[in-house]
PyMOL CGO cylinders between C-alpha atoms (Angstrom):
from pymol import cmd
from pymol.cgo import CYLINDER

trace = [
    CYLINDER, -29.34, -72.26, 29.06, -32.82, -70.89, 29.45, 0.3, 1, 1, 1, 1, 1, 1,
    CYLINDER, -32.82, -70.89, 29.45, -31.45, -68.11, 31.72, 0.3, 1, 1, 1, 1, 1, 1,
    CYLINDER, -31.45, -68.11, 31.72, -28.80, -67.29, 29.17, 0.3, 1, 1, 1, 1, 1, 1,
    CYLINDER, -28.80, -67.29, 29.17, -31.39, -67.01, 26.41, 0.3, 1, 1, 1, 1, 1, 1,
    CYLINDER, -31.39, -67.01, 26.41, -33.58, -64.78, 28.54, 0.3, 1, 1, 1, 1, 1, 1,
    CYLINDER, -33.58, -64.78, 28.54, -30.58, -62.60, 29.34, 0.3, 1, 1, 1, 1, 1, 1,
    CYLINDER, -30.58, -62.60, 29.34, -29.71, -62.34, 25.67, 0.3, 1, 1, 1, 1, 1, 1,
    CYLINDER, -29.71, -62.34, 25.67, -33.31, -61.47, 24.81, 0.3, 1, 1, 1, 1, 1, 1,
    CYLINDER, -33.31, -61.47, 24.81, -33.31, -58.84, 27.56, 0.3, 1, 1, 1, 1, 1, 1,
    CYLINDER, -33.31, -58.84, 27.56, -30.09, -57.32, 26.24, 0.3, 1, 1, 1, 1, 1, 1,
    CYLINDER, -30.09, -57.32, 26.24, -31.41, -57.29, 22.68, 0.3, 1, 1, 1, 1, 1, 1,
    CYLINDER, -31.41, -57.29, 22.68, -34.67, -55.71, 23.85, 0.3, 1, 1, 1, 1, 1, 1,
    CYLINDER, -34.67, -55.71, 23.85, -32.79, -53.05, 25.84, 0.3, 1, 1, 1, 1, 1, 1,
    CYLINDER, -32.79, -53.05, 25.84, -30.57, -52.28, 22.85, 0.3, 1, 1, 1, 1, 1, 1,
    CYLINDER, -30.57, -52.28, 22.85, -33.61, -51.94, 20.61, 0.3, 1, 1, 1, 1, 1, 1,
    CYLINDER, -33.61, -51.94, 20.61, -35.37, -49.72, 23.15, 0.3, 1, 1, 1, 1, 1, 1,
    CYLINDER, -35.37, -49.72, 23.15, -32.29, -47.52, 23.50, 0.3, 1, 1, 1, 1, 1, 1,
    CYLINDER, -32.29, -47.52, 23.50, -31.98, -47.28, 19.73, 0.3, 1, 1, 1, 1, 1, 1,
    CYLINDER, -31.98, -47.28, 19.73, -35.68, -46.39, 19.55, 0.3, 1, 1, 1, 1, 1, 1,
    CYLINDER, -35.68, -46.39, 19.55, -35.18, -43.62, 22.10, 0.3, 1, 1, 1, 1, 1, 1,
    CYLINDER, -35.18, -43.62, 22.10, -32.30, -42.25, 20.03, 0.3, 1, 1, 1, 1, 1, 1,
    CYLINDER, -32.30, -42.25, 20.03, -34.60, -42.19, 16.98, 0.3, 1, 1, 1, 1, 1, 1,
    CYLINDER, -34.60, -42.19, 16.98, -37.34, -40.45, 18.96, 0.3, 1, 1, 1, 1, 1, 1,
    CYLINDER, -37.34, -40.45, 18.96, -35.07, -37.69, 20.27, 0.3, 1, 1, 1, 1, 1, 1,
    CYLINDER, -35.07, -37.69, 20.27, -35.65, -34.25, 18.78, 0.3, 1, 1, 1, 1, 1, 1,
    CYLINDER, -35.65, -34.25, 18.78, -33.79, -33.67, 15.56, 0.3, 1, 1, 1, 1, 1, 1,
    CYLINDER, -33.79, -33.67, 15.56, -31.69, -30.53, 15.29, 0.3, 1, 1, 1, 1, 1, 1,
    CYLINDER, -31.69, -30.53, 15.29, -33.42, -27.71, 13.45, 0.3, 1, 1, 1, 1, 1, 1,
    CYLINDER, -33.42, -27.71, 13.45, -32.29, -27.28, 9.89, 0.3, 1, 1, 1, 1, 1, 1,
    CYLINDER, -32.29, -27.28, 9.89, -29.86, -24.37, 9.46, 0.3, 1, 1, 1, 1, 1, 1,
    CYLINDER, -29.86, -24.37, 9.46, -31.57, -21.03, 8.94, 0.3, 1, 1, 1, 1, 1, 1,
    CYLINDER, -31.57, -21.03, 8.94, -31.35, -19.92, 5.33, 0.3, 1, 1, 1, 1, 1, 1,
    CYLINDER, -31.35, -19.92, 5.33, -29.81, -16.44, 5.45, 0.3, 1, 1, 1, 1, 1, 1,
    CYLINDER, -29.81, -16.44, 5.45, -31.18, -13.79, 3.15, 0.3, 1, 1, 1, 1, 1, 1,
    CYLINDER, -31.18, -13.79, 3.15, -28.38, -13.16, 0.64, 0.3, 1, 1, 1, 1, 1, 1,
    CYLINDER, -28.38, -13.16, 0.64, -29.53, -9.53, 0.37, 0.3, 1, 1, 1, 1, 1, 1,
    CYLINDER, -29.53, -9.53, 0.37, -28.89, -8.85, 4.08, 0.3, 1, 1, 1, 1, 1, 1,
    CYLINDER, -28.89, -8.85, 4.08, -25.27, -9.15, 5.17, 0.3, 1, 1, 1, 1, 1, 1,
    CYLINDER, -25.27, -9.15, 5.17, -24.91, -8.46, 8.91, 0.3, 1, 1, 1, 1, 1, 1,
    CYLINDER, -24.91, -8.46, 8.91, -21.39, -9.90, 8.98, 0.3, 1, 1, 1, 1, 1, 1,
    CYLINDER, -21.39, -9.90, 8.98, -20.38, -7.62, 6.09, 0.3, 1, 1, 1, 1, 1, 1,
    CYLINDER, -20.38, -7.62, 6.09, -21.92, -4.60, 7.80, 0.3, 1, 1, 1, 1, 1, 1,
    CYLINDER, -21.92, -4.60, 7.80, -20.13, -5.46, 11.03, 0.3, 1, 1, 1, 1, 1, 1,
    CYLINDER, -20.13, -5.46, 11.03, -16.80, -5.86, 9.20, 0.3, 1, 1, 1, 1, 1, 1,
    CYLINDER, -16.80, -5.86, 9.20, -17.29, -2.53, 7.40, 0.3, 1, 1, 1, 1, 1, 1,
    CYLINDER, -17.29, -2.53, 7.40, -18.10, -0.85, 10.71, 0.3, 1, 1, 1, 1, 1, 1,
    CYLINDER, -18.10, -0.85, 10.71, -14.89, -2.18, 12.28, 0.3, 1, 1, 1, 1, 1, 1,
    CYLINDER, -14.89, -2.18, 12.28, -12.86, -1.22, 9.21, 0.3, 1, 1, 1, 1, 1, 1,
    CYLINDER, -12.86, -1.22, 9.21, -14.17, 2.37, 9.38, 0.3, 1, 1, 1, 1, 1, 1,
    CYLINDER, -14.17, 2.37, 9.38, -13.67, 3.02, 13.07, 0.3, 1, 1, 1, 1, 1, 1,
    CYLINDER, -13.67, 3.02, 13.07, -10.23, 4.65, 12.77, 0.3, 1, 1, 1, 1, 1, 1,
    CYLINDER, -10.23, 4.65, 12.77, -10.95, 6.25, 9.38, 0.3, 1, 1, 1, 1, 1, 1,
    CYLINDER, -10.95, 6.25, 9.38, -14.11, 7.90, 10.73, 0.3, 1, 1, 1, 1, 1, 1,
    CYLINDER, -14.11, 7.90, 10.73, -12.29, 9.22, 13.81, 0.3, 1, 1, 1, 1, 1, 1,
    CYLINDER, -12.29, 9.22, 13.81, -9.95, 11.12, 11.46, 0.3, 1, 1, 1, 1, 1, 1,
    CYLINDER, -9.95, 11.12, 11.46, -12.89, 12.66, 9.59, 0.3, 1, 1, 1, 1, 1, 1,
    CYLINDER, -12.89, 12.66, 9.59, -14.58, 14.34, 12.58, 0.3, 1, 1, 1, 1, 1, 1,
    CYLINDER, -14.58, 14.34, 12.58, -14.51, 18.13, 12.33, 0.3, 1, 1, 1, 1, 1, 1,
    CYLINDER, -14.51, 18.13, 12.33, -15.41, 20.99, 14.65, 0.3, 1, 1, 1, 1, 1, 1,
    CYLINDER, -15.41, 20.99, 14.65, -17.92, 23.67, 13.67, 0.3, 1, 1, 1, 1, 1, 1,
    CYLINDER, -17.92, 23.67, 13.67, -15.35, 26.08, 12.24, 0.3, 1, 1, 1, 1, 1, 1,
    CYLINDER, -15.35, 26.08, 12.24, -13.83, 23.34, 10.06, 0.3, 1, 1, 1, 1, 1, 1,
    CYLINDER, -13.83, 23.34, 10.06, -17.33, 22.26, 9.00, 0.3, 1, 1, 1, 1, 1, 1,
    CYLINDER, -17.33, 22.26, 9.00, -18.18, 25.83, 7.91, 0.3, 1, 1, 1, 1, 1, 1,
    CYLINDER, -18.18, 25.83, 7.91, -14.84, 26.21, 6.07, 0.3, 1, 1, 1, 1, 1, 1,
    CYLINDER, -14.84, 26.21, 6.07, -15.34, 22.93, 4.23, 0.3, 1, 1, 1, 1, 1, 1,
    CYLINDER, -15.34, 22.93, 4.23, -18.92, 23.89, 3.35, 0.3, 1, 1, 1, 1, 1, 1,
    CYLINDER, -18.92, 23.89, 3.35, -17.69, 27.14, 1.79, 0.3, 1, 1, 1, 1, 1, 1,
    CYLINDER, -17.69, 27.14, 1.79, -15.68, 25.20, -0.78, 0.3, 1, 1, 1, 1, 1, 1,
    CYLINDER, -15.68, 25.20, -0.78, -17.48, 25.17, -4.12, 0.3, 1, 1, 1, 1, 1, 1,
    CYLINDER, -17.48, 25.17, -4.12, -18.14, 21.48, -4.61, 0.3, 1, 1, 1, 1, 1, 1,
    CYLINDER, -18.14, 21.48, -4.61, -18.89, 20.47, -1.01, 0.3, 1, 1, 1, 1, 1, 1,
    CYLINDER, -18.89, 20.47, -1.01, -22.36, 19.24, -0.06, 0.3, 1, 1, 1, 1, 1, 1,
    CYLINDER, -22.36, 19.24, -0.06, -23.96, 19.51, 3.36, 0.3, 1, 1, 1, 1, 1, 1,
    CYLINDER, -23.96, 19.51, 3.36, -26.10, 16.39, 3.51, 0.3, 1, 1, 1, 1, 1, 1,
    CYLINDER, -26.10, 16.39, 3.51, -29.07, 16.19, 5.86, 0.3, 1, 1, 1, 1, 1, 1,
    CYLINDER, -29.07, 16.19, 5.86, -30.40, 12.63, 6.05, 0.3, 1, 1, 1, 1, 1, 1,
    CYLINDER, -30.40, 12.63, 6.05, -33.34, 13.29, 8.37, 0.3, 1, 1, 1, 1, 1, 1,
    CYLINDER, -33.34, 13.29, 8.37, -36.92, 12.90, 7.19, 0.3, 1, 1, 1, 1, 1, 1,
    CYLINDER, -36.92, 12.90, 7.19, -38.34, 15.35, 4.66, 0.3, 1, 1, 1, 1, 1, 1,
    CYLINDER, -38.34, 15.35, 4.66, -40.69, 16.76, 7.33, 0.3, 1, 1, 1, 1, 1, 1,
    CYLINDER, -40.69, 16.76, 7.33, -37.86, 17.34, 9.84, 0.3, 1, 1, 1, 1, 1, 1,
    CYLINDER, -37.86, 17.34, 9.84, -35.76, 18.96, 7.10, 0.3, 1, 1, 1, 1, 1, 1,
    CYLINDER, -35.76, 18.96, 7.10, -38.62, 21.28, 6.14, 0.3, 1, 1, 1, 1, 1, 1,
    CYLINDER, -38.62, 21.28, 6.14, -39.03, 22.41, 9.74, 0.3, 1, 1, 1, 1, 1, 1,
    CYLINDER, -39.03, 22.41, 9.74, -35.38, 23.40, 9.88, 0.3, 1, 1, 1, 1, 1, 1,
    CYLINDER, -35.38, 23.40, 9.88, -31.89, 22.62, 8.65, 0.3, 1, 1, 1, 1, 1, 1,
    CYLINDER, -31.89, 22.62, 8.65, -28.47, 24.16, 8.15, 0.3, 1, 1, 1, 1, 1, 1,
    CYLINDER, -28.47, 24.16, 8.15, -28.69, 26.72, 5.35, 0.3, 1, 1, 1, 1, 1, 1,
    CYLINDER, -28.69, 26.72, 5.35, -27.48, 25.24, 2.09, 0.3, 1, 1, 1, 1, 1, 1,
    CYLINDER, -27.48, 25.24, 2.09, -28.01, 21.62, 3.14, 0.3, 1, 1, 1, 1, 1, 1,
    CYLINDER, -28.01, 21.62, 3.14, -29.64, 19.19, 0.77, 0.3, 1, 1, 1, 1, 1, 1,
    CYLINDER, -29.64, 19.19, 0.77, -31.99, 16.50, 1.99, 0.3, 1, 1, 1, 1, 1, 1,
    CYLINDER, -31.99, 16.50, 1.99, -31.77, 12.81, 1.18, 0.3, 1, 1, 1, 1, 1, 1,
    CYLINDER, -31.77, 12.81, 1.18, -33.49, 10.78, 3.89, 0.3, 1, 1, 1, 1, 1, 1,
    CYLINDER, -33.49, 10.78, 3.89, -31.37, 7.89, 5.09, 0.3, 1, 1, 1, 1, 1, 1,
    CYLINDER, -31.37, 7.89, 5.09, -34.16, 5.46, 4.26, 0.3, 1, 1, 1, 1, 1, 1,
    CYLINDER, -34.16, 5.46, 4.26, -33.87, 6.51, 0.59, 0.3, 1, 1, 1, 1, 1, 1,
    CYLINDER, -33.87, 6.51, 0.59, -30.17, 5.62, 0.22, 0.3, 1, 1, 1, 1, 1, 1,
    CYLINDER, -30.17, 5.62, 0.22, -29.57, 3.51, -2.86, 0.3, 1, 1, 1, 1, 1, 1,
    CYLINDER, -29.57, 3.51, -2.86, -26.61, 3.54, -5.20, 0.3, 1, 1, 1, 1, 1, 1,
    CYLINDER, -26.61, 3.54, -5.20, -28.71, 5.23, -7.88, 0.3, 1, 1, 1, 1, 1, 1,
    CYLINDER, -28.71, 5.23, -7.88, -30.24, 7.88, -5.61, 0.3, 1, 1, 1, 1, 1, 1,
    CYLINDER, -30.24, 7.88, -5.61, -26.88, 8.77, -4.05, 0.3, 1, 1, 1, 1, 1, 1,
    CYLINDER, -26.88, 8.77, -4.05, -25.32, 9.14, -7.51, 0.3, 1, 1, 1, 1, 1, 1,
    CYLINDER, -25.32, 9.14, -7.51, -28.24, 11.35, -8.62, 0.3, 1, 1, 1, 1, 1, 1,
    CYLINDER, -28.24, 11.35, -8.62, -28.06, 13.64, -5.57, 0.3, 1, 1, 1, 1, 1, 1,
    CYLINDER, -28.06, 13.64, -5.57, -24.35, 13.60, -4.72, 0.3, 1, 1, 1, 1, 1, 1,
    CYLINDER, -24.35, 13.60, -4.72, -22.71, 12.91, -8.06, 0.3, 1, 1, 1, 1, 1, 1,
    CYLINDER, -22.71, 12.91, -8.06, -18.94, 12.47, -7.92, 0.3, 1, 1, 1, 1, 1, 1,
    CYLINDER, -18.94, 12.47, -7.92, -17.87, 10.03, -5.20, 0.3, 1, 1, 1, 1, 1, 1,
    CYLINDER, -17.87, 10.03, -5.20, -14.80, 12.22, -4.48, 0.3, 1, 1, 1, 1, 1, 1,
    CYLINDER, -14.80, 12.22, -4.48, -16.92, 15.27, -3.69, 0.3, 1, 1, 1, 1, 1, 1,
    CYLINDER, -16.92, 15.27, -3.69, -16.64, 16.48, -0.07, 0.3, 1, 1, 1, 1, 1, 1,
    CYLINDER, -16.64, 16.48, -0.07, -19.77, 15.49, 1.85, 0.3, 1, 1, 1, 1, 1, 1,
    CYLINDER, -19.77, 15.49, 1.85, -20.48, 17.07, 5.23, 0.3, 1, 1, 1, 1, 1, 1,
    CYLINDER, -20.48, 17.07, 5.23, -22.91, 15.31, 7.54, 0.3, 1, 1, 1, 1, 1, 1,
    CYLINDER, -22.91, 15.31, 7.54, -24.68, 16.22, 10.75, 0.3, 1, 1, 1, 1, 1, 1,
    CYLINDER, -24.68, 16.22, 10.75, -27.62, 14.88, 12.75, 0.3, 1, 1, 1, 1, 1, 1,
    CYLINDER, -27.62, 14.88, 12.75, -29.93, 15.64, 15.66, 0.3, 1, 1, 1, 1, 1, 1,
    CYLINDER, -29.93, 15.64, 15.66, -27.23, 14.74, 18.16, 0.3, 1, 1, 1, 1, 1, 1,
    CYLINDER, -27.23, 14.74, 18.16, -25.09, 17.66, 16.98, 0.3, 1, 1, 1, 1, 1, 1,
    CYLINDER, -25.09, 17.66, 16.98, -27.57, 20.06, 18.60, 0.3, 1, 1, 1, 1, 1, 1,
    CYLINDER, -27.57, 20.06, 18.60, -27.84, 20.84, 22.27, 0.3, 1, 1, 1, 1, 1, 1,
    CYLINDER, -27.84, 20.84, 22.27, -31.41, 22.25, 22.05, 0.3, 1, 1, 1, 1, 1, 1,
    CYLINDER, -31.41, 22.25, 22.05, -33.20, 18.86, 22.04, 0.3, 1, 1, 1, 1, 1, 1,
    CYLINDER, -33.20, 18.86, 22.04, -36.32, 20.42, 20.56, 0.3, 1, 1, 1, 1, 1, 1,
    CYLINDER, -36.32, 20.42, 20.56, -38.31, 19.67, 17.42, 0.3, 1, 1, 1, 1, 1, 1,
    CYLINDER, -38.31, 19.67, 17.42, -37.12, 19.20, 14.67, 0.3, 1, 1, 1, 1, 1, 1,
    CYLINDER, -37.12, 19.20, 14.67, -33.83, 17.96, 16.16, 0.3, 1, 1, 1, 1, 1, 1,
    CYLINDER, -33.83, 17.96, 16.16, -34.79, 15.77, 19.10, 0.3, 1, 1, 1, 1, 1, 1,
    CYLINDER, -34.79, 15.77, 19.10, -31.79, 13.92, 20.49, 0.3, 1, 1, 1, 1, 1, 1,
    CYLINDER, -31.79, 13.92, 20.49, -31.48, 10.22, 19.68, 0.3, 1, 1, 1, 1, 1, 1,
    CYLINDER, -31.48, 10.22, 19.68, -29.84, 7.46, 21.70, 0.3, 1, 1, 1, 1, 1, 1,
    CYLINDER, -29.84, 7.46, 21.70, -26.09, 8.06, 21.29, 0.3, 1, 1, 1, 1, 1, 1,
    CYLINDER, -26.09, 8.06, 21.29, -25.26, 4.61, 19.79, 0.3, 1, 1, 1, 1, 1, 1,
    CYLINDER, -25.26, 4.61, 19.79, -28.10, 5.13, 17.29, 0.3, 1, 1, 1, 1, 1, 1,
    CYLINDER, -28.10, 5.13, 17.29, -27.23, 8.68, 16.22, 0.3, 1, 1, 1, 1, 1, 1,
    CYLINDER, -27.23, 8.68, 16.22, -27.87, 9.05, 12.50, 0.3, 1, 1, 1, 1, 1, 1,
    CYLINDER, -27.87, 9.05, 12.50, -24.29, 10.21, 11.85, 0.3, 1, 1, 1, 1, 1, 1,
    CYLINDER, -24.29, 10.21, 11.85, -23.03, 6.66, 12.39, 0.3, 1, 1, 1, 1, 1, 1,
    CYLINDER, -23.03, 6.66, 12.39, -25.12, 4.73, 9.82, 0.3, 1, 1, 1, 1, 1, 1,
    CYLINDER, -25.12, 4.73, 9.82, -24.96, 7.67, 7.41, 0.3, 1, 1, 1, 1, 1, 1,
    CYLINDER, -24.96, 7.67, 7.41, -21.15, 7.65, 7.48, 0.3, 1, 1, 1, 1, 1, 1,
    CYLINDER, -21.15, 7.65, 7.48, -20.98, 3.86, 7.13, 0.3, 1, 1, 1, 1, 1, 1,
    CYLINDER, -20.98, 3.86, 7.13, -23.47, 3.76, 4.27, 0.3, 1, 1, 1, 1, 1, 1,
    CYLINDER, -23.47, 3.76, 4.27, -21.90, 6.62, 2.33, 0.3, 1, 1, 1, 1, 1, 1,
    CYLINDER, -21.90, 6.62, 2.33, -18.49, 4.96, 2.62, 0.3, 1, 1, 1, 1, 1, 1,
    CYLINDER, -18.49, 4.96, 2.62, -19.95, 1.57, 1.71, 0.3, 1, 1, 1, 1, 1, 1,
    CYLINDER, -19.95, 1.57, 1.71, -21.46, 3.09, -1.45, 0.3, 1, 1, 1, 1, 1, 1,
    CYLINDER, -21.46, 3.09, -1.45, -18.05, 4.46, -2.45, 0.3, 1, 1, 1, 1, 1, 1,
    CYLINDER, -18.05, 4.46, -2.45, -18.10, 8.00, -1.02, 0.3, 1, 1, 1, 1, 1, 1,
    CYLINDER, -18.10, 8.00, -1.02, -14.79, 8.38, 0.81, 0.3, 1, 1, 1, 1, 1, 1,
    CYLINDER, -14.79, 8.38, 0.81, -14.55, 12.16, 1.21, 0.3, 1, 1, 1, 1, 1, 1,
    CYLINDER, -14.55, 12.16, 1.21, -16.95, 12.41, 4.17, 0.3, 1, 1, 1, 1, 1, 1,
    CYLINDER, -16.95, 12.41, 4.17, -16.64, 14.83, 7.06, 0.3, 1, 1, 1, 1, 1, 1,
    CYLINDER, -16.64, 14.83, 7.06, -18.79, 14.56, 10.16, 0.3, 1, 1, 1, 1, 1, 1,
    CYLINDER, -18.79, 14.56, 10.16, -19.64, 17.44, 12.47, 0.3, 1, 1, 1, 1, 1, 1,
    CYLINDER, -19.64, 17.44, 12.47, -18.31, 16.50, 15.88, 0.3, 1, 1, 1, 1, 1, 1,
    CYLINDER, -18.31, 16.50, 15.88, -19.44, 19.51, 17.93, 0.3, 1, 1, 1, 1, 1, 1,
    CYLINDER, -19.44, 19.51, 17.93, -22.63, 19.95, 19.90, 0.3, 1, 1, 1, 1, 1, 1,
    CYLINDER, -22.63, 19.95, 19.90, -24.04, 23.39, 19.10, 0.3, 1, 1, 1, 1, 1, 1,
    CYLINDER, -24.04, 23.39, 19.10, -27.17, 25.46, 19.51, 0.3, 1, 1, 1, 1, 1, 1,
    CYLINDER, -27.17, 25.46, 19.51, -29.55, 25.78, 16.60, 0.3, 1, 1, 1, 1, 1, 1,
    CYLINDER, -29.55, 25.78, 16.60, -29.24, 29.53, 17.13, 0.3, 1, 1, 1, 1, 1, 1,
    CYLINDER, -29.24, 29.53, 17.13, -25.46, 29.46, 16.55, 0.3, 1, 1, 1, 1, 1, 1,
    CYLINDER, -25.46, 29.46, 16.55, -24.99, 32.23, 13.94, 0.3, 1, 1, 1, 1, 1, 1,
    CYLINDER, -24.99, 32.23, 13.94, -22.32, 30.21, 12.11, 0.3, 1, 1, 1, 1, 1, 1,
    CYLINDER, -22.32, 30.21, 12.11, -25.01, 27.70, 11.11, 0.3, 1, 1, 1, 1, 1, 1,
    CYLINDER, -25.01, 27.70, 11.11, -27.64, 29.93, 9.61, 0.3, 1, 1, 1, 1, 1, 1,
    CYLINDER, -27.64, 29.93, 9.61, -30.39, 27.53, 10.69, 0.3, 1, 1, 1, 1, 1, 1,
    CYLINDER, -30.39, 27.53, 10.69, -33.27, 27.90, 8.26, 0.3, 1, 1, 1, 1, 1, 1,
    CYLINDER, -33.27, 27.90, 8.26, -36.70, 26.62, 7.34, 0.3, 1, 1, 1, 1, 1, 1,
    CYLINDER, -36.70, 26.62, 7.34, -38.09, 25.99, 3.89, 0.3, 1, 1, 1, 1, 1, 1,
    CYLINDER, -38.09, 25.99, 3.89, -40.50, 28.60, 2.62, 0.3, 1, 1, 1, 1, 1, 1,
    CYLINDER, -40.50, 28.60, 2.62, -43.84, 27.44, 1.30, 0.3, 1, 1, 1, 1, 1, 1,
    CYLINDER, -43.84, 27.44, 1.30, -43.37, 26.24, -2.24, 0.3, 1, 1, 1, 1, 1, 1,
    CYLINDER, -43.37, 26.24, -2.24, -39.58, 25.77, -1.87, 0.3, 1, 1, 1, 1, 1, 1,
    CYLINDER, -39.58, 25.77, -1.87, -38.23, 22.25, -2.42, 0.3, 1, 1, 1, 1, 1, 1,
]
cmd.load_cgo(trace, "trace")
C-alpha cells in the first residue's frame, strides 16, 4: 500500500511538473497590428490586376510622339525636381512620384480620362546624369503606372523603347534659369 501511495504521489508530482513546464513555455507573440493606411496585399493585388492591361499600354517612340502631339495629352515626368531641371523631354510636366496624392494628381493632371504619357530613366540608353539607369524591377515606370491607375487614371501610355537623349524626336531640354 505504501508503494502504491508513493507511486501515486510520483505520478501526481510528474503531472504537476509537466503542467508547470507547459505554463513556462514561451507564449506565442501577439499578432502584429497592421497599419490600416498601408495595404501591401491591396498593392500586390492591383499589381497583378494591371499586368495585362499595362502590357497593352506600352508604346514605341513614334507612338509616344504622336500621342503627345494630341492637344490634351500630358507627358508626365515623375523624377525629382532637380533631375527634371537638368533635363527632360520638351513639353513634359514634373510631378515627383513622392508627391503623388489624390489632390495633387487632380491639380496637375485634371481629368482622369486625359491621356498621360510616362517615361523614366530606364528609357534612355545614355546612363548619364540626369537619367542614370535604375535596377530594372525598380524602374520608376512601374510604380508610376500602378499609382496613376490606382488613383483612377486609366488612359496611361508608357514609353517602351530605349533611346538616346540626343534622339531628335525627343527634343531633350533643360529648364532655363527662372523657368518653372
